[in-house]
N, C-alpha and C positions, 0 to 999 in steps of 0.2 A: 424535454430531458435535463436531469440534474447531474451533475459532477460534483462531487466532495473533496476538496482539496485538505490535505492537513500538514502543516508546518511543524516538523517536528525538531526545531531548533529554539535553544535557550534564548534566542533573542527574536523576538516579536516582527522587526522591520529590519532584518538583516538580509543577507544574502540569500538564504533560502526561501525567503519570502520575496525576493527579487526575480528569482526564477520560476516560483510557483504563479507569481502576476502574469509571467509572460504568457505561462500556458492558460492562464483563465481567460486573459484578452484575447487568445486566438479561440477559445470556446464559444466565447460572447459572441462574436465575429461569426461564427458558425451556427448562430441562434441555441446554442446549448446553455444553460443557465450554471453558473458555479457559484460554490459556497467554499469559501475560505476560510479555515479554523486555524487558530494556533492551539496546539498542545501546553499551555501556559503555567501549571501547576506542575510539580513533581509527582508522582505515582508511584504506588507499591508495586513490586514482582508479583509475578503469579506463586501462588503458593500452593498449587496443584490440589485444592480441596475439592474441586471438580463437582461443587454445589451448581454452578451455572449450567452445566448438562440437563437440569432439568428446570430452570429459570429461563435460560437465553440471556441472563444480565449477570455480572460479576458481582459477588457478594461483598466486595469494598466498593460502597458507593461514592463512584467520584467522575470524573470528567468521561472515562471510559463509558459508562453506562450511557451518559448524555451524547457522546457521538455515535454510539449504536444505534440510540434509537434515531437519529438522523440518518445512518447507514443503510437501515432498513427501508427507507424513501429513495435513497439515491441510487442511480443508473451507473455509475462509474465512479473510478476513484484514482486520486493522483495523492502519493505519498513522498514528500519531501524531508529532506534530515541533510544537516551537515556531516561531514566527514570529521570522526574523531577516532585515530587511531587505526585508519582502514577499514573502519566501520560505521554505522550509523551511529547516533547519537543514543547514549544509553538508557536515557529516561523515554525516548523515542520508542525503541525496542520492547521496553517492559510494556507500555500501553500497547503496542502493536500485539505483543504476545496475549495479552488479556482480552484485548478485544477481537482477535480471533479465535481464540479459544472459545471465549463464550458466545460470539456469533453465529447466526445460521443463513445470514441475508448474503453472503459473497458469491457463491457459485455462479457462474455462466455471466457475473456481471465485469468487463474489462478495468484493469486496474494498471496503472504505470507508477514508477519508482522516478524519484528525482533526487541528485547527491548535489552536494554543494562544496566544492572543497579549495583549499588555496594552491595548492600543487600537486600531491599523490593521494591516491587511495580511494580514487573515486570508483573504479571498476570493482573492489572487493565490497564496497559499502552497497554500491546499485544491486552486484548479486546479492548481497544479503536481504535487502527488501523485496526482490524478487520472488525469495523463498515462500513470502506469504500466498503470494498470488499462485504459483506452481502447486501448492498443496492443497489449494481452496478452491479448483476446479475454474479458475477464473483467465479468462483471454489475457496476454500483456500486451500492451501498446507499446510498441517502440518509435523509434523517430530516425534520422539519419545519422546518429553518432549515437553511443550512450548517452544517456539523460543527464548529462552534467554539465556544471558550469563551473568556473574558475575565478578565484579574486576573493581577496579578503575584507572588501567594502562593497556594499550595492552598488556604489560608483564603478568600483572596478567590474564588477559581476556584468553591467551593462555594456562595457567596453568589450566582454567576451564576445564577440560577434558570432562567430561560430556557436558557443554554447546558447546564445539568445535565439537563433537561428533554430536550432535543434528544440529549446521548449516550444516556439511557435508552431514549428512541424509535428512535436508531440500532440499538442492542442488539435491542431485539425485532424489527426491521425484518429483521436480519442471520438472527436465527434462524427468522422467517417464510419469508425465501427460500430458505433452506438445507432447511427441511421441504418446501417446493415442488419443489424440485431431487431431494430423495430420492424423492418422491412420483414423479415423474415417470421416475425412471429404474426403481422398481417397475413402474410401467406400460409399460416399454419405450422411453421416448423418451430417444434419446441424442442427445448433442452430435453436430454437422452433423460428417461427416469432413473432416481436413485436406486443403488442396491445397497443393501445392510453392509455397513464396513467388516471387512475379515482384517485380523491384525495377529500379525505372523513376528514372533521374538526370536524364532533361530534356534528355540530350546526345544528339543523332541520331548513332549511327556510321558511317551510311551516306554523308549528304550531307555532302561536304568543305566546308569553311569557304570563303566568298567572297575570292578573292586581295585582298589590299589594293593601293587605286590608288596 
């Protein structure tokens, strides 16, 4: 089994990377392969062209499509980001917007979010990342606390003993859930069949608007 970890920080070896490596180390101790990637290049935002709905790939050829190819082979995901203005990094949300809109490989695979901040805004950024999982039929993996670390440098993050413990337990919980899902599949327990999506925008197309007086 393999978990794909994405570092959405502008800094390759910074605080977010420190947190994700702690998760990856716990996964490896549990016998789960981990692949850690850094989203290293700025990406374009989604243009809403919807061409990906026919191809499963974004029309913009960049790292999004490279990661999508890896995501199709992954069994679980951990997405990490620094906190910018109480939200995940803008480049990373642009990346995830396009990846989730184009991809069809996320349903029923566990996902977890990790955020890194100096002081505040962690819970808001954490909630924002979890939205990708809960709209995609993904089980959300948690830990003993919201998945966040605090510090301005990797050294300070490593001194956040509770935060690092939270990362280790997150890795162990991810491994546990993956093994449970694997055991279920072997026992013949499969995900529920997909339904054709229904879209409602709360505008009644039948009843005409009342005429203005």
